[in-house]
Every structure is written in structure tokens, then in C-alpha cells.
N, C-alpha and C positions, 0 to 999 in steps of 0.2 A: 656796532658792526658785527660783533661776535654773535649777538642774539640773532641777527638777520642771517648770518651764515648757518646757524643751527636750524633756523626755519627752512632755509633752502634745502639743507640736508634732509630734514623730515619730509618736505614736500616731494623730493626726488625718491625717497623710500616709499612714499605712498603711491607714486607713479609706478614703481616697480611692482608693488603689491597688486595694483589694478591690472597691470600687464599680465602677471601670473594668473590672476583670476579669469582673465579673458581667454586663456588657453584651456579652461575647464570645459567639459562637455555641455554645460548649460548655456554656453555662449554661441552654440551653433545648433542646427537642426539635428534631430535624432538620426542615427545611422540607418534605421529601418522604419518603414511605414506599416500600419496595421491594414486590415482589410476593409477600411471605410468605403462607403459608396455615396456619400452626400454629393449633391450637385455643386460644383464650383463655377461661378461666373468669373471668367478672366476678362478684365476690362482694360482696354488699351487706349489712352488718349494719344492722338497722333497729329502732329503739325509739322509738315515738311520733313517726313521721315522715310523718303524713298530708299535710302541706303540701308535702312534697318527693318522696315515693316515686314518684308518677306521673310527675313531670318527669324524674327520672333514668332511669327505665325507658324512657320515650319517646325520650330522648336516645340511649340505648344501641341501641335498635332502629333508629335512624336513622344509626348509625355507618357510615362507608364500609367499614370492616373488618367483614365479615359472619360470619366463622367464629368465633362466640362462643357460649357458653352463659352464661346469667344466673341466678344463684341468690341469692334474698333470704332472709335469716334474720330472721324476725319474733321479736324478743326480748321477748316478753310485753308487747306494746304495749297501751296502755289507750285508744287512739283508733281511727281507721279505717285504720290502716296495713295490717292484714291484708286487709280487704275490698278496698282499692284494688289491692294487689299481686295478690290472688287473681283479680280481674277481668281484669287484664292477662295473668296467666299462663294463664288459661283461653282467652284470645284468641290467644296466641302460644306455640308449643311451645318456643321458646328460653328462656322464663322458667320457673323452678322456684321454688316457695315452700316453705320448711321452717320449722317452728315450734320454739321453745325448749321444752324440758321442765323448765326451771328452771335457776337459776344454782348450780353446785356450790360448795361451800365452798372458799375460797382463791383463787377466780377473780374478776377484775373482768369486768363485763358485756361490754364490747367485745372484750376478748381472748378470752373464751370464745366469743363469736359468730363471730369470725374463724376460730378453730381449728375450730369445728364446721363452718363453711362449707367449709373446706379438705378435710374428710373426704368431702364430696359431689362435689368438683370432679374433672373428668376432663381438664382442659386441659394443654397443654404449658407454659402460663404462667398464673399466678394474679394477677388484678388486684383488689385490695381497694379499694373506693370507698365514701366516706361518702355517705349518701343526699342530703345537701344540696349536693352537687357538681353542676355542669352541665358536660356533656362533649359537644363538637361535632366534626363533620367526621371527620378520620381520626386522632384522637389515639391510639387503640389501635394502629393500624397503624404509626405513627411510633415508639411505644414498643417494638414488636416489632423494628423495624428497628434502633433504637439498641442494644437488648439483644444482638442477634445481631452487630452490627458490632464491639462492644467486649467481648463475652463477659461481660455483666453479669448478676449474680445478683439484683440489686435495683435498680429505678429508682423513686425517689420524687419527687413534684412538689409544690411549693407552688402551689396554684391562684391565679390572679388574684383578689384579694379585691374583691367588690362592696361599695362603701362608699356609703351613702345618707344616714343621719342624722348630725346633729352629734355625737352620742355615739360613733358609729363613726369619724368623722373624727379624733377626738382620742384614739382608742385603737388601732384596728386597724393603722394603718401602723407601729406600734412593733415588731411582730414581724419584719417584713421589714427594718426599719432595723437591728435588732440582728443578725439573721442575715447580711445582705448587707454590713454594715460590718465584720464580724469574720471572715467566711469566704468566700473566692473559691470558688464552687461547683465550678469546674473541678477544684479540688484534691481534692474528695471522690472523684472518679473516678481522678485521676492519682496521688494520694499513697496510700501504704499506712499512714500514721499513723492510728491509731484516733481520735485527737483531732480529726482532720479528717473528721468524720462528721456527717451530718445526714439527717433524714427527716421526712416529714409523713404521718400516718396517714390523711389524706384521700385519698391516692393512693399505693398501695404495689403495685408491679408486680414479682412474683417469677418466677424460673425455677422451674417446678413441682418438678423433681427436687431442687433445693436446698431448697425450702421443706419438702417431705415428709421430707427427711433430717434437717433441723435442728428442724422444728416450732417456729419462733420464737415464735409467740403462746402456745404451751403453756409454753415456757421462760420467757416473760415474763408468765405468767398473772396475777401480782399487781402488775405494774408499771404505774403510771398514766401514765408517759411511755414507753410501750412502743416507739413508732416510732423515737425517737432511740437507745434501748438496742438495738433490733434491728439498726439500721444499724452500730453499733459492734461488736456481736457478730459480724456477718457479716465485717467487716473483720478482726477478731481471728482468724477462721478462714480468712483469706486469700481471701475471696470479693470480687470487684470489685463496687462499687456506684456509683450516680450519684444526685445530688440536683439538681433543676432548678427553675426558676421557670416558671409557666404564663402563658398569654396568654388571649385571648378565646375560644379553643377549650376552655379548662379554667378554670372560675371557680367561685366560691362566695361566698355571703353567710353568713359564719359566725355573725354576731351582729346583732341588730337594735337595739341601744342600748348605752349606757354600762355599765349594771349587768351585762348579759349578758357583755359583753366582759371586764370586770374579773373576773367569776367564772370565765370560761373561760381567760383567759390566766394567771391566778394558778396554774392547775394545772401549767403547764409552763414558765413564764418562766425559772425557775432552771436548768432542764436545758440552756438555751442557753449557760450559763456553767459547764458541767461539774458542775452541782449544788452550786455554791459560792455561798452568799449573799454572802460577802465580795466576790467578783469582780463579782457583779451590782451591789452597792452602789458599788463603785469605778467601774464602767462608767457608772452613772447620774451619779455626782458629776463625772466627767471630761466627759461629754457635756452636762451641765447648767451647771456652774460653771467648767469648765476654761478658759474664755476669760479669766478674771480674771488668771491667772498670766502668760500671754503679754502681756496688756494692760499690766501693771504692771512686768514684769521683762524683757521683750524689746524690741527696737527697733520702731519704728513699721512698718518694712517687714516684719519678721518677723510682727508681729501681723496685718498685712493678709494675709500669706501664710497664716497660720493660719486666719483668718476665711474666706478664699477656699476653702481646702481643706475646711473644715467645711461650708460652705453647698453647695459643688459636690458633695460626697459625698452630701448629702441629695437634691440634684437628680437625680444619676445613679441612686441607689437607687430613687427614685420612678419614674424612667423604666424601669429594669429590672423593677420590680414592676407596671408599667402602672397606676400610681396618679397622681392629680392633683397635679402639682408645686406649683402655687400653693397649694392647700390644705395640703399637707405643710410648706411653708415658712411659711405664715401661722399655722399651729397648732403651731409648734415648742414654745412654752412650755406649752400645755395637754397636748401629747403627752408632754413630759418629766414633767409632774405626774402624768399617768396611769401612766407607767412606774413612778414611785415607788410608786404605789398597788398596782400588780401585785406588786412586790417585797415590799411590806409585807404585803399579803394572803397571799402565798405563805408568808411567815414565820409569820404568825398561824395560818393553816390547818395548817401542818406541826406546830406546837408546841402549839396550844391547841384546834384544832377538827378535824373531819373534812371532807374534800372531799365535796361532793355533786354528782352530775350525772345529769340525767334521772330524778330521784327515787330514786337509789341512792347509797349511800356508795361512794366509790372510794378509800377509805383502805386 
């Protein structure tokens, strides 16, 4: 038991180191953009996004980086997504609207939408954006600058999460806690190990020639966690990638309550652990009950050191994620409970049910 207590102490110290590293400049976009002028194709898959599509299109039209084309793929929406996008495309020639002719067998909806969008794109870079993202100021220009500076084939960003309701406060922070306590994002760019890969499908910025050569969404056409798989695949093929955290210039309200968050996060939580349910359960046990072993089997000073590292890592991860530190500390227990629900639901869905998203099976 003493050995296990020391292992937990060491693991918590590593989480703290990862949290510190994720506050360094290399974990976010540069402060300024250069004077690049390459064409960027902004590609938006949209299915039943009437509440969001107008906002994202207006944001893009207001970007400081103006050499863009915007293509929206209406994926058989059953609401007013098409009408809203059509009205804006009629008013601004930079927006183009294309419609799905149906989902081919063997494809998941978003992967097919992204691949289809790429076939219309003419840009030097391809930026895939989810419709519920809000993007401000010169985010695109900064992404171009970073890609050119480091020769990156892919930049992916985890937007700042807009957290409003109690149900969101006890669920949404878990994803950044898992990611940023396990992975210093600077290593995604600097290390060639495929295990040090991460990506978020909400913001995927590709060099166009690499994308058209590899056709990653076609290659991952049936993969429900295509973003992480694409990042690993690019690294396997010796392409440089980067994964970053966003700020107020790139944010998103992913879910509006507890049930939505559980349904959404259960689709991909296991991918953060290399698709291992065992590692996911071990992580949950250590971060939930791990304090017991240092408390009973280590000295008082070591336990205080453990507790300090544990709480400080949560503070720094909240800061790096631009989330409310007081909420994230105050809701530690319900956050851990919800994490267990994510893992349990992921196991049940994988073995006994099919995943559903936006009215479609994604199994």
C-alpha cells in the first residue's frame, strides 16, 4: 500500500507539471498574426443548426483575416438551417451553400459532410468549424501564422467552453481536466510520438495539400472519434501537428444541460485514454479516491504535498481553460460523479446500445 501511495503522489505531481506546461505560450495561438494572404477555405458541416448558423457566419464575415471563402454543407437539416444560410449566402458572395444528397452507406454524417466540403474548397488551408463555435477578431490569421512558422499540417483547438447552467458546471470541465492533466499540449507539436496526439473536431485547420493527399475524413469515414484518430494518423505519416486551447476569441457552448453533456461526452471520453476502458477507470479511481492512500500510509507533510499538488493542478487547468476556478473547485465531487457516468455510459453504449447524435445512429 505504501508503494501505491507513492505512485499516486508521483502521478499527481506529473498532473501538476502538465498543468503548468499548459499555461506556457506554446499551448495557445500567437498573440499577433503576420501579413499572410493565403486563401483559407472555412468549411462548416451543419445539421439542424438554426440557432447557431447565423452567428458563426456573421463571425466569419467580421474576421480581420479577409481572404477567406466560406462553404456551408446543409446535411439534410429538418429545421431552418438551410433558409438562414441561404439568406446570408445571397447577401455575401464569400458564402457558398451546398446540400447533401444523402448519407452513403458506411459513412458517419459529420465525416461525410467534411469530406464533401473539401471537394468544393479552393483554399491553401482548410478550416473545419462546427456551427456552434463563436470565432472573433483575427483567429484565422493567427492560425495561418502558426502553421507557416512551424510547418504544421494540422492545428486543432479546444475552444473555451461557455458554461452557464448547473448541469454544465458539473460535467463540461471534465474534458479539459482529463486532457490538460495528462498531456502537456506543447508536446503534441514537439514530440513525434503518436501517443502524444490530440485534436478537437470543432476546430481543425489543415494545410490543403496535405488534406487532399491523405483525405483523412474519408479514411476515417466510419470513426465516431475521427478528430483524435486523424491527429494520430498524421503523426504516423510524419506530419507536424499542434493542439491548443482557445480563449475568448474562440469559444463554444457545447451543451445546455446535464443530459446533453452526458450523451455527448460518452461518445469520446474513452478516446482520451487510448480507447482503454481500464485506463479510464483507473484515472477516475485515482483522481476520486486516490487521497486515501497518501492520507493513511504517508507522512503528514507528504499528504499535504499531495493535496496541494492535486488542488493546484485543478486551479491551473481551470486557468488554462479560461474556466471559473471557484466553480471547478467547489464542484469537484459532482464533477467526479459525472465523470464516472460518462465512462459507464460509454461502456453501455459500446456494448449494448448504439450511439445516437442529431437523430442519426453513429455506431
